[in-house]
mmCIF file as gemmi writes it, N, C-alpha and C atoms, coordinates in Angstrom:
data_model
loop_
_atom_site.group_PDB
_atom_site.id
_atom_site.type_symbol
_atom_site.label_atom_id
_atom_site.label_alt_id
_atom_site.label_comp_id
_atom_site.label_asym_id
_atom_site.label_entity_id
_atom_site.label_seq_id
_atom_site.pdbx_PDB_ins_code
_atom_site.Cartn_x
_atom_site.Cartn_y
_atom_site.Cartn_z
_atom_site.occupancy
_atom_site.B_iso_or_equiv
_atom_site.pdbx_formal_charge
_atom_site.auth_seq_id
_atom_site.auth_asym_id
_atom_site.pdbx_PDB_model_num
ATOM 1 N N . UNK Axp A 1 ? 0.872 -7.208 -11.865 1 0 ? 1 A 1
ATOM 2 C CA . UNK Axp A 1 ? 1.134 -7.261 -10.963 1 0 ? 1 A 1
ATOM 3 C C . UNK Axp A 1 ? 2.083 -6.557 -10.166 1 0 ? 1 A 1
ATOM 4 N N . UNK Axp A 2 ? 2.243 -5.555 -8.965 1 0 ? 2 A 1
ATOM 5 C CA . UNK Axp A 2 ? 3.33 -5.436 -8.492 1 0 ? 2 A 1
ATOM 6 C C . UNK Axp A 2 ? 4.504 -5.766 -7.934 1 0 ? 2 A 1
ATOM 7 N N . UNK Axp A 3 ? 5.65 -5.61 -7.755 1 0 ? 3 A 1
ATOM 8 C CA . UNK Axp A 3 ? 6.55 -5.858 -7.493 1 0 ? 3 A 1
ATOM 9 C C . UNK Axp A 3 ? 6.12 -5.836 -5.724 1 0 ? 3 A 1
ATOM 10 N N . UNK Axp A 4 ? 6.885 -7.051 -5.26 1 0 ? 4 A 1
ATOM 11 C CA . UNK Axp A 4 ? 6.736 -7.27 -3.897 1 0 ? 4 A 1
ATOM 12 C C . UNK Axp A 4 ? 8.044 -6.764 -3.098 1 0 ? 4 A 1
ATOM 13 N N . UNK Axp A 5 ? 8.933 -6.526 -4.196 1 0 ? 5 A 1
ATOM 14 C CA . UNK Axp A 5 ? 10.628 -6.34 -3.095 1 0 ? 5 A 1
ATOM 15 C C . UNK Axp A 5 ? 10.995 -5.152 -4.005 1 0 ? 5 A 1
ATOM 16 N N . UNK Axp A 6 ? 12.067 -4.543 -3.405 1 0 ? 6 A 1
ATOM 17 C CA . UNK Axp A 6 ? 12.799 -3.65 -4.237 1 0 ? 6 A 1
ATOM 18 C C . UNK Axp A 6 ? 13.714 -4.367 -5.282 1 0 ? 6 A 1
ATOM 19 N N . UNK Axp A 7 ? 14.37 -5.332 -5.297 1 0 ? 7 A 1
ATOM 20 C CA . UNK Axp A 7 ? 14.975 -6.122 -6.565 1 0 ? 7 A 1
ATOM 21 C C . UNK Axp A 7 ? 13.782 -6.156 -7.486 1 0 ? 7 A 1
ATOM 22 N N . UNK Axp A 8 ? 12.742 -6.501 -7.281 1 0 ? 8 A 1
ATOM 23 C CA . UNK Axp A 8 ? 11.742 -6.948 -8.355 1 0 ? 8 A 1
ATOM 24 C C . UNK Axp A 8 ? 11.354 -5.561 -8.933 1 0 ? 8 A 1
ATOM 25 N N . UNK Axp A 9 ? 11.025 -4.722 -8.211 1 0 ? 9 A 1
ATOM 26 C CA . UNK Axp A 9 ? 10.942 -3.199 -8.908 1 0 ? 9 A 1
ATOM 27 C C . UNK Axp A 9 ? 12.485 -2.668 -9.84 1 0 ? 9 A 1
ATOM 28 N N . UNK Axp A 10 ? 13.141 -3.032 -9.095 1 0 ? 10 A 1
ATOM 29 C CA . UNK Axp A 10 ? 14.458 -2.474 -10.074 1 0 ? 10 A 1
ATOM 30 C C . UNK Axp A 10 ? 14.385 -3.568 -11.607 1 0 ? 10 A 1
ATOM 31 N N . UNK Axp A 11 ? 13.664 -4.559 -11.57 1 0 ? 11 A 1
ATOM 32 C CA . UNK Axp A 11 ? 13.837 -5.832 -12.468 1 0 ? 11 A 1
ATOM 33 C C . UNK Axp A 11 ? 13.093 -5.247 -13.704 1 0 ? 11 A 1
ATOM 34 N N . UNK Axp A 12 ? 12.016 -4.712 -13.212 1 0 ? 12 A 1
ATOM 35 C CA . UNK Axp A 12 ? 10.939 -4.088 -13.891 1 0 ? 12 A 1
ATOM 36 C C . UNK Axp A 12 ? 11.313 -2.732 -14.693 1 0 ? 12 A 1
ATOM 37 N N . UNK Axp A 13 ? 11.889 -1.88 -13.649 1 0 ? 13 A 1
ATOM 38 C CA . UNK Axp A 13 ? 12.729 -0.351 -14.504 1 0 ? 13 A 1
ATOM 39 C C . UNK Axp A 13 ? 13.787 -1.235 -15.707 1 0 ? 13 A 1
ATOM 40 N N . UNK Axp A 14 ? 14.408 -1.999 -15.07 1 0 ? 14 A 1
ATOM 41 C CA . UNK Axp A 14 ? 15.625 -2.629 -15.779 1 0 ? 14 A 1
ATOM 42 C C . UNK Axp A 14 ? 15.068 -3.16 -17.639 1 0 ? 14 A 1
ATOM 43 N N . UNK Axp A 15 ? 13.885 -3.892 -17.475 1 0 ? 15 A 1
ATOM 44 C CA . UNK Axp A 15 ? 13.064 -4.38 -18.562 1 0 ? 15 A 1
ATOM 45 C C . UNK Axp A 15 ? 12.388 -3.563 -19.149 1 0 ? 15 A 1
ATOM 46 N N . UNK Axp A 16 ? 12.321 -2.129 -18.68 1 0 ? 16 A 1
ATOM 47 C CA . UNK Axp A 16 ? 11.609 -1.102 -19.556 1 0 ? 16 A 1
ATOM 48 C C . UNK Axp A 16 ? 11.806 -0.298 -20.395 1 0 ? 16 A 1
ATOM 49 N N . UNK Axp A 17 ? 10.9 0.839 -20.654 1 0 ? 17 A 1
ATOM 50 C CA . UNK Axp A 17 ? 11.388 1.857 -21.562 1 0 ? 17 A 1
ATOM 51 C C . UNK Axp A 17 ? 12.219 3.223 -20.662 1 0 ? 17 A 1
ATOM 52 N N . UNK Axp A 18 ? 12.151 2.596 -19.357 1 0 ? 18 A 1
ATOM 53 C CA . UNK Axp A 18 ? 12.669 3.52 -18.59 1 0 ? 18 A 1
ATOM 54 C C . UNK Axp A 18 ? 14.357 3.128 -18.101 1 0 ? 18 A 1
ATOM 55 N N . UNK Axp A 19 ? 14.413 2.219 -18.833 1 0 ? 19 A 1
ATOM 56 C CA . UNK Axp A 19 ? 15.661 1.85 -18.597 1 0 ? 19 A 1
ATOM 57 C C . UNK Axp A 19 ? 17.061 3.348 -18.463 1 0 ? 19 A 1
ATOM 58 N N . UNK Axp A 20 ? 16.924 4.051 -19.197 1 0 ? 20 A 1
ATOM 59 C CA . UNK Axp A 20 ? 17.768 5.442 -19.106 1 0 ? 20 A 1
ATOM 60 C C . UNK Axp A 20 ? 18.074 6.039 -18.031 1 0 ? 20 A 1
ATOM 61 N N . UNK Axp A 21 ? 16.768 5.698 -16.909 1 0 ? 21 A 1
ATOM 62 C CA . UNK Axp A 21 ? 16.793 6.677 -15.791 1 0 ? 21 A 1
ATOM 63 C C . UNK Axp A 21 ? 16.545 5.877 -15.019 1 0 ? 21 A 1
ATOM 64 N N . UNK Axp A 22 ? 17.002 4.692 -14.284 1 0 ? 22 A 1
ATOM 65 C CA . UNK Axp A 22 ? 17.338 3.94 -13.755 1 0 ? 22 A 1
ATOM 66 C C . UNK Axp A 22 ? 17.549 4.007 -12.636 1 0 ? 22 A 1
ATOM 67 N N . UNK Axp A 23 ? 18.497 5.234 -12.687 1 0 ? 23 A 1
ATOM 68 C CA . UNK Axp A 23 ? 19.712 5.752 -11.274 1 0 ? 23 A 1
ATOM 69 C C . UNK Axp A 23 ? 18.498 6.215 -10.69 1 0 ? 23 A 1
ATOM 70 N N . UNK Axp A 24 ? 18.14 7.158 -11.57 1 0 ? 24 A 1
ATOM 71 C CA . UNK Axp A 24 ? 16.827 8.101 -10.631 1 0 ? 24 A 1
ATOM 72 C C . UNK Axp A 24 ? 15.669 7.586 -10.469 1 0 ? 24 A 1
ATOM 73 N N . UNK Axp A 25 ? 15.179 6.636 -10.935 1 0 ? 25 A 1
ATOM 74 C CA . UNK Axp A 25 ? 13.764 5.536 -10.491 1 0 ? 25 A 1
ATOM 75 C C . UNK Axp A 25 ? 14.23 5.225 -9.391 1 0 ? 25 A 1
ATOM 76 N N . UNK Axp A 26 ? 15.532 4.331 -9.002 1 0 ? 26 A 1
ATOM 77 C CA . UNK Axp A 26 ? 15.647 3.538 -8.171 1 0 ? 26 A 1
ATOM 78 C C . UNK Axp A 26 ? 15.992 4.674 -6.215 1 0 ? 26 A 1
ATOM 79 N N . UNK Axp A 27 ? 16.225 5.722 -6.906 1 0 ? 27 A 1
ATOM 80 C CA . UNK Axp A 27 ? 16.307 6.521 -5.75 1 0 ? 27 A 1
ATOM 81 C C . UNK Axp A 27 ? 15.181 7.238 -5.178 1 0 ? 27 A 1
ATOM 82 N N . UNK Axp A 28 ? 13.854 6.912 -6.121 1 0 ? 28 A 1
ATOM 83 C CA . UNK Axp A 28 ? 12.334 7.55 -5.834 1 0 ? 28 A 1
ATOM 84 C C . UNK Axp A 28 ? 11.664 6.407 -5.241 1 0 ? 28 A 1
ATOM 85 N N . UNK Axp A 29 ? 12.211 5.259 -5.288 1 0 ? 29 A 1
ATOM 86 C CA . UNK Axp A 29 ? 11.411 4.055 -4.29 1 0 ? 29 A 1
ATOM 87 C C . UNK Axp A 29 ? 11.581 4.119 -3.081 1 0 ? 29 A 1
ATOM 88 N N . UNK Axp A 30 ? 9.88 4.133 -2.68 1 0 ? 30 A 1
ATOM 89 C CA . UNK Axp A 30 ? 9.844 4.097 -1.223 1 0 ? 30 A 1
ATOM 90 C C . UNK Axp A 30 ? 9.394 2.948 -0.539 1 0 ? 30 A 1
ATOM 91 N N . UNK Axp A 31 ? 9.192 2.56 0.462 1 0 ? 31 A 1
ATOM 92 C CA . UNK Axp A 31 ? 8.27 1.511 0.965 1 0 ? 31 A 1
ATOM 93 C C . UNK Axp A 31 ? 7.538 1.472 0.662 1 0 ? 31 A 1
ATOM 94 N N . UNK Axp A 32 ? 6.199 0.572 0.658 1 0 ? 32 A 1
ATOM 95 C CA . UNK Axp A 32 ? 4.79 0.331 0.779 1 0 ? 32 A 1
ATOM 96 C C . UNK Axp A 32 ? 4.158 -0.533 1.419 1 0 ? 32 A 1
ATOM 97 N N . UNK Axp A 33 ? 2.987 -0.445 1.448 1 0 ? 33 A 1
ATOM 98 C CA . UNK Axp A 33 ? 2.493 -1.708 2.244 1 0 ? 33 A 1
ATOM 99 C C . UNK Axp A 33 ? 1.023 -1.852 0.993 1 0 ? 33 A 1
ATOM 100 N N . UNK Axp A 34 ? 1.098 -3.324 0.729 1 0 ? 34 A 1
ATOM 101 C CA . UNK Axp A 34 ? 0.253 -3.8 -0.246 1 0 ? 34 A 1
ATOM 102 C C . UNK Axp A 34 ? -1.247 -4.728 0.823 1 0 ? 34 A 1
ATOM 103 N N . UNK Axp A 35 ? -2.5 -4.139 0.483 1 0 ? 35 A 1
ATOM 104 C CA . UNK Axp A 35 ? -3.039 -5.24 0.994 1 0 ? 35 A 1
ATOM 105 C C . UNK Axp A 35 ? -3.808 -6.145 -0.203 1 0 ? 35 A 1
ATOM 106 N N . UNK Axp A 36 ? -3.893 -7.439 0.652 1 0 ? 36 A 1
ATOM 107 C CA . UNK Axp A 36 ? -4.929 -7.959 -0.485 1 0 ? 36 A 1
ATOM 108 C C . UNK Axp A 36 ? -5.939 -8.721 -0.05 1 0 ? 36 A 1
ATOM 109 N N . UNK Axp A 37 ? -7.309 -8.515 -0.104 1 0 ? 37 A 1
ATOM 110 C CA . UNK Axp A 37 ? -8.484 -8.94 0.688 1 0 ? 37 A 1
ATOM 111 C C . UNK Axp A 37 ? -9.151 -9.999 0.11 1 0 ? 37 A 1
ATOM 112 N N . UNK Axp A 38 ? -9.702 -10.805 0.468 1 0 ? 38 A 1
ATOM 113 C CA . UNK Axp A 38 ? -10.404 -11.963 0.247 1 0 ? 38 A 1
ATOM 114 C C . UNK Axp A 38 ? -11.4 -12.412 1 1 0 ? 38 A 1
ATOM 115 N N . UNK Axp A 39 ? -12.449 -12.194 0.732 1 0 ? 39 A 1
ATOM 116 C CA . UNK Axp A 39 ? -13.682 -12.192 1.954 1 0 ? 39 A 1
ATOM 117 C C . UNK Axp A 39 ? -14.002 -13.6 1.789 1 0 ? 39 A 1
ATOM 118 N N . UNK Axp A 40 ? -13.61 -14.692 3.226 1 0 ? 40 A 1
ATOM 119 C CA . UNK Axp A 40 ? -13.759 -15.914 3.687 1 0 ? 40 A 1
ATOM 120 C C . UNK Axp A 40 ? -15.537 -16.236 4.048 1 0 ? 40 A 1
ATOM 121 N N . UNK Axp A 41 ? -15.943 -15.271 4.852 1 0 ? 41 A 1
ATOM 122 C CA . UNK Axp A 41 ? -17.231 -15.151 5.269 1 0 ? 41 A 1
ATOM 123 C C . UNK Axp A 41 ? -18.519 -14.297 4.812 1 0 ? 41 A 1
ATOM 124 N N . UNK Axp A 42 ? -19.288 -15.132 3.88 1 0 ? 42 A 1
ATOM 125 C CA . UNK Axp A 42 ? -20.617 -14.085 3.206 1 0 ? 42 A 1
ATOM 126 C C . UNK Axp A 42 ? -21.243 -14.037 3.975 1 0 ? 42 A 1
ATOM 127 N N . UNK Axp A 43 ? -21.604 -14.706 5.691 1 0 ? 43 A 1
ATOM 128 C CA . UNK Axp A 43 ? -22.737 -14.19 6.421 1 0 ? 43 A 1
ATOM 129 C C . UNK Axp A 43 ? -22.055 -12.613 7.419 1 0 ? 43 A 1
ATOM 130 N N . UNK Axp A 44 ? -21.044 -12.988 7.395 1 0 ? 44 A 1
ATOM 131 C CA . UNK Axp A 44 ? -20.414 -11.165 8.25 1 0 ? 44 A 1
ATOM 132 C C . UNK Axp A 44 ? -20.428 -10.308 7.206 1 0 ? 44 A 1
ATOM 133 N N . UNK Axp A 45 ? -20.826 -9.046 7.829 1 0 ? 45 A 1
ATOM 134 C CA . UNK Axp A 45 ? -20.414 -8.226 7.267 1 0 ? 45 A 1
ATOM 135 C C . UNK Axp A 45 ? -19.329 -7.414 6.98 1 0 ? 45 A 1
ATOM 136 N N . UNK Axp A 46 ? -18.699 -7.333 5.812 1 0 ? 46 A 1
ATOM 137 C CA . UNK Axp A 46 ? -17.394 -6.826 5.744 1 0 ? 46 A 1
ATOM 138 C C . UNK Axp A 46 ? -16.847 -5.119 5.998 1 0 ? 46 A 1
ATOM 139 N N . UNK Axp A 47 ? -16.311 -4.909 6.874 1 0 ? 47 A 1
ATOM 140 C CA . UNK Axp A 47 ? -15.82 -3.294 7.242 1 0 ? 47 A 1
ATOM 141 C C . UNK Axp A 47 ? -14.775 -2.799 6.173 1 0 ? 47 A 1
ATOM 142 N N . UNK Axp A 48 ? -13.825 -3.595 5.727 1 0 ? 48 A 1
ATOM 143 C CA . UNK Axp A 48 ? -12.696 -3.7 4.808 1 0 ? 48 A 1
ATOM 144 C C . UNK Axp A 48 ? -13.011 -1.914 4.007 1 0 ? 48 A 1
ATOM 145 N N . UNK Axp A 49 ? -12.112 -0.887 4.311 1 0 ? 49 A 1
ATOM 146 C CA . UNK Axp A 49 ? -12.514 -0.028 3.236 1 0 ? 49 A 1
ATOM 147 C C . UNK Axp A 49 ? -13.948 1.09 3.42 1 0 ? 49 A 1
ATOM 148 N N . UNK Axp A 50 ? -14.642 0.489 5.075 1 0 ? 50 A 1
ATOM 149 C CA . UNK Axp A 50 ? -16.011 1.079 5.072 1 0 ? 50 A 1
ATOM 150 C C . UNK Axp A 50 ? -15.857 1.957 6.007 1 0 ? 50 A 1
ATOM 151 N N . UNK Axp A 51 ? -16.954 1.992 7.05 1 0 ? 51 A 1
ATOM 152 C CA . UNK Axp A 51 ? -17.019 2.664 8.19 1 0 ? 51 A 1
ATOM 153 C C . UNK Axp A 51 ? -16.531 1.325 9.259 1 0 ? 51 A 1
ATOM 154 N N . UNK Axp A 52 ? -15.765 1.77 10.072 1 0 ? 52 A 1
ATOM 155 C CA . UNK Axp A 52 ? -15.391 0.622 11.149 1 0 ? 52 A 1
ATOM 156 C C . UNK Axp A 52 ? -16.74 0.791 12.144 1 0 ? 52 A 1
ATOM 157 N N . UNK Axp A 53 ? -17.091 -0.644 12.511 1 0 ? 53 A 1
ATOM 158 C CA . UNK Axp A 53 ? -18.349 -1.123 13.998 1 0 ? 53 A 1
ATOM 159 C C . UNK Axp A 53 ? -17.221 -0.636 14.866 1 0 ? 53 A 1
ATOM 160 N N . UNK Axp A 54 ? -17.329 0.256 15.169 1 0 ? 54 A 1
ATOM 161 C CA . UNK Axp A 54 ? -16.656 1.259 16.753 1 0 ? 54 A 1
ATOM 162 C C . UNK Axp A 54 ? -18.081 1.745 17.254 1 0 ? 54 A 1
ATOM 163 N N . UNK Axp A 55 ? -17.9 2.126 18.894 1 0 ? 55 A 1
ATOM 164 C CA . UNK Axp A 55 ? -18.697 2.643 19.55 1 0 ? 55 A 1
ATOM 165 C C . UNK Axp A 55 ? -18.99 3.947 18.954 1 0 ? 55 A 1
ATOM 166 N N . UNK Axp A 56 ? -19.708 4.937 19.28 1 0 ? 56 A 1
ATOM 167 C CA . UNK Axp A 56 ? -20.141 5.974 18.749 1 0 ? 56 A 1
ATOM 168 C C . UNK Axp A 56 ? -19.274 6.964 19.05 1 0 ? 56 A 1
ATOM 169 N N . UNK Axp A 57 ? -18.699 7.251 20.219 1 0 ? 57 A 1
ATOM 170 C CA . UNK Axp A 57 ? -17.843 7.929 20.995 1 0 ? 57 A 1
ATOM 171 C C . UNK Axp A 57 ? -16.82 7.356 21.151 1 0 ? 57 A 1
ATOM 172 N N . UNK Axp A 58 ? -16.258 6.235 20.389 1 0 ? 58 A 1
ATOM 173 C CA . UNK Axp A 58 ? -14.711 5.81 20.092 1 0 ? 58 A 1
ATOM 174 C C . UNK Axp A 58 ? -13.662 7.463 20.014 1 0 ? 58 A 1
ATOM 175 N N . UNK Axp A 59 ? -12.574 7.486 20.288 1 0 ? 59 A 1
ATOM 176 C CA . UNK Axp A 59 ? -11.45 8.714 20.141 1 0 ? 59 A 1
ATOM 177 C C . UNK Axp A 59 ? -11.294 7.891 18.925 1 0 ? 59 A 1
ATOM 178 N N . UNK Axp A 60 ? -11.407 8.62 17.788 1 0 ? 60 A 1
ATOM 179 C CA . UNK Axp A 60 ? -10.79 7.961 16.704 1 0 ? 60 A 1
ATOM 180 C C . UNK Axp A 60 ? -9.26 9.04 16.423 1 0 ? 60 A 1
ATOM 181 N N . UNK Axp A 61 ? -8.085 7.909 15.683 1 0 ? 61 A 1
ATOM 182 C CA . UNK Axp A 61 ? -6.753 8.387 15.717 1 0 ? 61 A 1
ATOM 183 C C . UNK Axp A 61 ? -6.496 9.62 14.758 1 0 ? 61 A 1
ATOM 184 N N . UNK Axp A 62 ? -5.879 10.54 15.027 1 0 ? 62 A 1
ATOM 185 C CA . UNK Axp A 62 ? -5.589 11.502 13.755 1 0 ? 62 A 1
ATOM 186 C C . UNK Axp A 62 ? -4.515 11.754 13.774 1 0 ? 62 A 1
ATOM 187 N N . UNK Axp A 63 ? -3.333 12.209 12.545 1 0 ? 63 A 1
ATOM 188 C CA . UNK Axp A 63 ? -2.501 12.974 12.113 1 0 ? 63 A 1
ATOM 189 C C . UNK Axp A 63 ? -1.793 14.141 13.02 1 0 ? 63 A 1
ATOM 190 N N . UNK Axp A 64 ? -0.912 14.274 13.643 1 0 ? 64 A 1
ATOM 191 C CA . UNK Axp A 64 ? -0.603 15.389 14.367 1 0 ? 64 A 1
ATOM 192 C C . UNK Axp A 64 ? 0.748 15.694 13.528 1 0 ? 64 A 1
ATOM 193 N N . UNK Axp A 65 ? 0.449 16.834 12.891 1 0 ? 65 A 1
ATOM 194 C CA . UNK Axp A 65 ? 1.599 17.198 12.22 1 0 ? 65 A 1
ATOM 195 C C . UNK Axp A 65 ? 3.056 18.509 12.879 1 0 ? 65 A 1
ATOM 196 N N . UNK Axp A 66 ? 2.282 18.387 14.021 1 0 ? 66 A 1
ATOM 197 C CA . UNK Axp A 66 ? 3.402 19.175 14.831 1 0 ? 66 A 1
ATOM 198 C C . UNK Axp A 66 ? 4.914 18.792 15.044 1 0 ? 66 A 1
ATOM 199 N N . UNK Axp A 67 ? 5.88 19.524 14.883 1 0 ? 67 A 1
ATOM 200 C CA . UNK Axp A 67 ? 7.271 18.883 15.243 1 0 ? 67 A 1
ATOM 201 C C . UNK Axp A 67 ? 7.074 18.322 16.79 1 0 ? 67 A 1
């Protein structure tokens, strides 16, 4: 199971064979998001991870990497 907090991640590093690299690995930790999906209604279609149910002309958001 993935750690849910930075402290949990540090504890896993400290108890692993990578303990000699703890300082470097802690600096590399980044915030993240973890989703857990459990389907409750088997009658409705699921769009999680698939194509969204949107109108054909819906303006899809996109990343603009310009400064």
